[in-house]
C-alpha positions in Angstrom: 0.0 0.0 0.0 1.3 3.5 -0.9 2.5 5.7 2.0 2.6 9.4 2.0 6.1 10.6 2.9 7.2 14.1 3.5 10.7 14.8 2.1 12.2 18.1 3.4 15.6 19.5 4.0 15.6 21.4 7.2 18.1 23.5 9.2 18.9 22.5 12.8 16.7 25.4 14.0 13.8 24.1 12.0 13.7 26.2 8.8 13.2 24.9 5.2 14.2 28.2 3.6 16.2 31.2 4.4 14.5 34.6 4.9 12.8 36.4 2.0 11.8 33.3 0.0 9.6 33.9 -3.0 9.4 33.6 -6.7 12.9 33.7 -8.2 14.3 33.1 -4.7 12.5 29.9 -3.7 15.0 28.8 -1.0 15.3 32.3 0.4 18.6 34.1 1.3 21.2 31.5 2.3 18.7 28.6 1.9 20.6 26.9 -0.9 22.8 25.5 1.9 19.9 23.2 2.8 20.2 21.4 -0.5 23.9 21.4 -1.0 24.1 17.7 0.1 22.1 16.8 -3.1 24.8 18.1 -5.4 28.2 18.1 -3.6 28.8 14.4 -3.7 30.7 12.1 -6.1 28.0 9.4 -6.4 26.4 8.5 -9.8 23.9 10.9 -11.3 20.3 10.6 -10.3 17.2 12.5 -11.3 16.4 14.6 -14.3 13.0 15.7 -15.5 11.9 18.8 -13.6 14.5 18.4 -10.8 18.2 19.1 -11.3 20.5 16.1 -11.8 21.6 14.9 -8.3 25.1 13.9 -7.4 25.2 13.1 -3.7 27.5 11.2 -1.4 27.2 7.4 -1.4 25.7 7.4 2.1 22.7 9.5 0.9 22.0 7.4 -2.3 19.5 5.1 -0.7 17.4 8.1 0.4 17.7 9.7 -3.1 16.7 6.5 -4.7 13.6 6.2 -2.5 12.6 9.8 -3.3 12.9 9.2 -7.1 11.0 5.9 -6.8 7.9 7.6 -5.6 4.8 7.3 -7.8 3.2 10.6 -7.3 3.8 14.0 -5.7 1.6 16.1 -3.4 2.7 19.7 -3.0 1.2 23.0 -1.8 0.6 25.6 -4.4 3.1 28.1 -3.0 5.9 25.6 -3.0 4.9 24.5 -6.5 4.9 28.0 -7.9 8.2 28.9 -6.2 9.7 25.9 -7.9 8.4 27.0 -11.3 6.2 23.9 -11.2 9.3 21.9 -12.1 8.3 22.5 -15.7 5.3 20.2 -15.1 7.5 17.1 -14.5 8.9 16.5 -11.0 10.5 13.2 -11.9 9.8 10.4 -14.4 6.5 11.9 -15.5 4.7 11.0 -12.2 1.4 12.9 -11.5 1.7 16.0 -9.4 -1.3 17.0 -7.1 -1.2 20.6 -6.2 -3.2 21.6 -3.1 -4.8 24.9 -3.6 -7.8 26.9 -2.2 -8.8 28.4 -5.5 -8.8 27.3 -9.1 -5.5 28.4 -10.8 -5.5 31.3 -13.3 -4.5 31.2 -16.9 -0.8 31.7 -16.1 -0.6 28.6 -13.9 1.8 25.8 -14.8 -0.2 23.2 -16.7 0.5 19.9 -18.3 -0.7 16.3 -18.4 1.0 15.5 -15.0 -0.3 18.5 -13.1 -3.6 18.2 -11.2 -4.9 21.1 -9.0 -6.9 19.9 -6.0 -9.3 22.4 -4.4 -11.1 20.1 -1.9 -8.3 19.7 0.6 -5.2 17.9 1.4 -6.9 14.6 2.3 -8.4 14.5 -1.2 -5.0 15.3 -2.8 -3.3 12.5 -0.8 -6.1 10.0 -1.6 -5.9 10.8 -5.3 -2.1 10.6 -5.3 -2.1 7.2 -3.5 -4.6 5.9 -6.1 -2.4 7.1 -8.9 0.9 5.8 -7.3 -0.4 2.3 -7.0 2.0 0.3 -4.8 4.6 3.1 -4.9 4.9 5.8 -2.2 3.7 9.4 -2.5 6.2 12.2 -2.1 5.0 15.3 -0.2 6.5 18.8 -0.3 5.8 22.0 1.5 5.5 23.2 5.1 1.9 24.2 5.1 0.8 21.1 3.2 2.8 18.9 5.7 1.1 20.7 8.7 -2.4 20.3 7.1 -1.7 16.6 6.3 -0.5 15.9 9.9 -3.6 17.5 11.3 -5.8 15.5 9.0 -4.1 12.2 9.6 -3.0 12.1 5.9 0.8 12.0 6.4 2.2 8.6 7.1 6.0 9.2 7.4 8.6 12.0 7.4 12.1 11.9 5.8 13.8 15.0 7.3 17.2 15.8 5.8 18.7 17.7 8.8 21.5 20.0 7.7 24.0 21.2 10.3 23.3 24.9 9.9 21.4 27.5 11.9 19.6 29.9 9.6 18.1 32.0 12.4 15.1 33.0 10.2 13.1 31.8 7.2 10.1 29.5 6.7 9.7 27.0 9.6 8.7 23.5 8.7 6.3 23.1 11.7 3.9 25.6 13.1 1.4 25.1 15.9 0.5 21.4 15.9 -1.3 19.0 18.2 1.2 16.8 20.1 2.2 14.0 17.8 4.3 10.9 18.5 6.8 9.8 15.9 8.5 6.4 15.7 12.1 6.5 14.5 12.5 4.2 11.5 16.0 5.0 10.3 18.9 7.4 10.9 21.6 7.8 8.2 24.6 10.1 8.9 26.0 11.4 5.6 28.4 14.2 4.6 26.6 17.5 5.2 23.3 16.0 6.3 21.6 13.5 8.7 18.6 11.7 7.2 16.0 11.1 9.9 13.1 8.9 8.9 10.0 8.8 11.1 6.6 7.0 11.1 3.6 8.9 12.4 2.3 6.9 15.4 -1.5 6.6 15.1 
């Protein structure tokens, strides 16, 4: 059965971007350090499609391979737009379900893989799981993750914790109900520690 898994790089003080993130500056000021682990290694190339080609350290390869093996993507509209919609193709042509409150305008990123969902994150996750089949669903975005946690629609979290203190930016977690997480795996890799948790329900 497909699982919904949040994949996010995060600073030690809990930020997923630097300050002043926005269109053309999606990771904010200094936020590119959160993703350096994806490109600074000497491992074989991974990715393509809408995401840049990844060359990470060998220790991070299992995590990258899991990310790129997912069968669908759920993302908040803000994150999607700041990423330029990945050109309509996140990886391998998998369907992308964009959680949004309103129908997108004429200038929104379109394409056969892009599906805008206006009836909530639970619907987006259900549609993504159905589309993914027996593959997992990748989730992106702070607000979307918070909504999914509250709704019981997020199954697991893969946090790429980067040893940097940004001091400001967009926090991954806001005000949430107390939630217990079970540790599934910890991988120490150059420039990042991969922390995999299962939501305890």
